[in-house]
C-alpha positions in Angstrom: 0.0 0.0 0.0 1.4 3.4 -0.9 1.9 6.0 1.7 -1.0 8.3 2.7 -3.5 6.1 0.7 -6.8 6.1 2.4 -8.5 2.7 2.9 -11.2 2.6 0.2 -14.8 2.6 1.4 -15.4 -0.4 -0.8 -13.3 -2.5 1.6 -15.2 -1.2 4.7 -17.0 -4.5 5.4 -13.5 -6.1 5.9 -13.1 -3.8 8.9 -16.0 -5.4 10.7 -15.7 -9.1 10.1 -16.5 -11.3 13.1 -12.9 -12.7 13.2 -11.6 -9.2 14.0 -13.6 -9.1 17.2 -11.8 -12.1 18.4 -8.4 -10.4 18.0 -9.4 -6.7 18.6 -12.5 -6.7 20.8 -13.6 -3.0 20.9 -15.2 -3.2 24.4 -12.0 -4.8 25.9 -9.8 -2.1 24.2 -12.0 0.9 25.1 -13.7 0.1 28.5 -10.7 1.1 30.6 -10.8 4.6 29.0 -14.5 5.4 28.6 -17.0 6.2 31.3 -20.7 7.1 31.3 -21.3 10.7 30.2 -17.9 11.3 28.5 -17.4 12.9 25.1 -15.3 10.7 22.8 -14.1 11.1 19.2 -13.4 8.2 16.8 -11.1 9.8 14.3 -10.9 7.8 11.1 -14.0 5.9 12.2 -14.6 4.0 9.0 -18.0 2.3 9.3 -17.9 2.4 13.0 -16.2 -0.7 14.3 -15.2 1.3 17.4 -17.8 4.1 17.2 -20.8 2.0 18.1 -19.2 0.3 21.1 -17.9 3.7 22.2 -21.4 5.0 22.3 -22.5 2.1 24.4 -19.7 2.8 26.9 -20.4 6.5 27.2 -24.1 5.9 27.5 -27.1 8.1 26.8 -25.5 11.1 28.5 -22.3 10.8 26.6 -21.4 11.9 23.1 -19.5 10.1 20.3 -18.2 12.1 17.4 -17.3 9.8 14.5 -14.9 11.5 12.1 -14.1 10.3 8.6 -12.9 11.8 5.3 -15.2 9.5 3.1 -18.9 10.2 3.1 -19.5 6.5 2.2 -17.9 5.4 5.4 -20.1 7.8 7.4 -23.2 6.5 5.5 -22.2 2.9 6.4 -21.7 3.9 10.0 -25.1 5.6 10.0 -26.8 2.5 8.7 -24.9 0.1 11.1 -25.7 2.4 14.1 -29.4 2.5 13.3 -29.4 -1.3 13.0 -27.7 -1.6 16.4 -30.0 0.8 18.1 -27.4 3.6 18.6 -28.4 6.2 15.9 -27.3 9.2 18.0 -23.7 9.1 17.1 -22.5 12.5 15.8 -21.3 12.0 12.2 -18.6 14.5 11.0 -16.9 14.6 7.6 -13.5 16.1 7.7 -11.4 17.3 4.8 -8.1 16.1 3.5 -6.5 19.2 5.1 -8.2 19.4 8.5 -10.3 17.5 11.0 -12.5 20.6 11.1 -13.5 20.0 14.7 -13.2 23.6 15.9 -16.6 23.5 17.7 -15.3 20.6 19.8 -12.0 22.3 20.8 -11.2 21.5 24.5 -14.4 19.4 24.9 -13.3 15.8 24.0 -12.4 13.5 27.0 -11.1 10.7 24.9 -10.0 10.3 21.2 -9.2 7.2 19.3 -6.8 7.2 16.4 -6.8 3.5 15.3 -4.9 2.2 12.3 -5.1 5.5 10.3 -2.4 8.0 11.1 -0.2 6.5 8.4 -2.8 7.5 5.9 -2.6 11.2 6.8 -0.5 13.4 4.5 0.2 16.2 7.2 0.6 14.2 10.4 1.9 17.2 12.4 -1.2 19.2 11.6 -3.5 16.2 12.4 -1.7 15.7 15.7 -2.1 19.4 16.6 -5.8 19.3 15.8 -6.3 16.1 17.8 -4.5 17.7 20.7 -6.6 20.8 20.5 -10.0 19.0 20.8 -9.0 17.2 23.9 -10.1 18.6 27.3 -7.5 19.5 29.9 -7.4 15.9 31.2 -8.2 14.3 27.9 -6.5 11.1 26.6 -5.8 9.7 23.1 -5.4 6.1 22.2 -3.1 5.7 19.2 -2.6 2.4 17.4 -1.0 1.5 14.1 -0.9 -1.9 12.3 2.4 -3.8 12.9 2.4 -5.2 9.4 2.2 -1.8 7.8 3.9 0.7 10.1 7.4 -0.1 11.3 8.6 0.4 14.8 10.7 3.3 13.6 7.7 5.0 11.8 5.6 4.5 15.0 8.3 6.0 17.1 8.5 9.0 14.8 4.8 9.6 15.1 5.1 9.4 18.9 7.9 12.0 18.8 5.6 14.3 16.9 2.9 13.8 19.5 5.3 14.5 22.3 6.5 17.7 20.7 2.9 18.8 20.4 2.3 18.3 24.2 1.2 14.8 24.5 2.7 12.5 27.2 2.8 8.7 26.8 1.1 7.2 29.9 0.8 3.6 28.8 1.7 1.2 26.0 -1.3 -1.1 25.9 -1.1 -4.5 24.2 -3.4 -4.6 21.2 -3.2 -7.6 18.9 -1.4 -6.9 15.6 -0.8 -3.3 16.7 1.8 -0.8 18.0 -0.1 1.3 20.5 0.2 4.1 23.0 -2.1 5.9 25.4 -1.3 9.6 25.5 -2.4 12.3 27.9 -2.8 15.9 27.0 
C-alpha cells in the first residue's frame, strides 16, 4: 500500500468481520478509557467498528463524534448504528487538510486514532488538531498496524505527538498493533 493512501470505502466490510472481534475486541480495548457521560471522538472511524461500542460505553448522557474523510464510510456507520440501536452518534466529515473540529475544541475527553495516522498526509497538523480538541485531562489512544507501520515510523509519530504536548502514559497491548495511550 502506498503512503497516505486512504482505505477505500469499498473495503469497509472487511473492517467489521467477526474474526476481527476475536483479535481486537472494541469493548475490551475501550472500556478502561471510557465512562458514562464522556465525550469521545473516533477519528478515522470508517463504518464504526469502534464508534458503536464507544457510544454504548459513554451511554445516553455521553457523546461520540465519528470523524471520517469519506462520506460513504459515514453512510455505512449511520446504517450500522441505526441497525444496532445507537443512531445518536454525531457523524462528522473532515477534509483532507483538516479535522474541522473547531466546535469541539477542548471538549473531548477521549479520542481514538486507530490504524489510520499512516494515511494522513500532514501528520503534524493532524496531531495538533487532535490535541486541541481534547479537554484538559483528555486522553488519546493511538494504534497502528504492525504489518504496515514499522517500529521506527511509529516512534517518529510518537515523537511528533510528544513535541505537540502529549505525554505517553501507557503502551497497551493490542493484537497486531503498536499502541500508546497519551495524555494531554
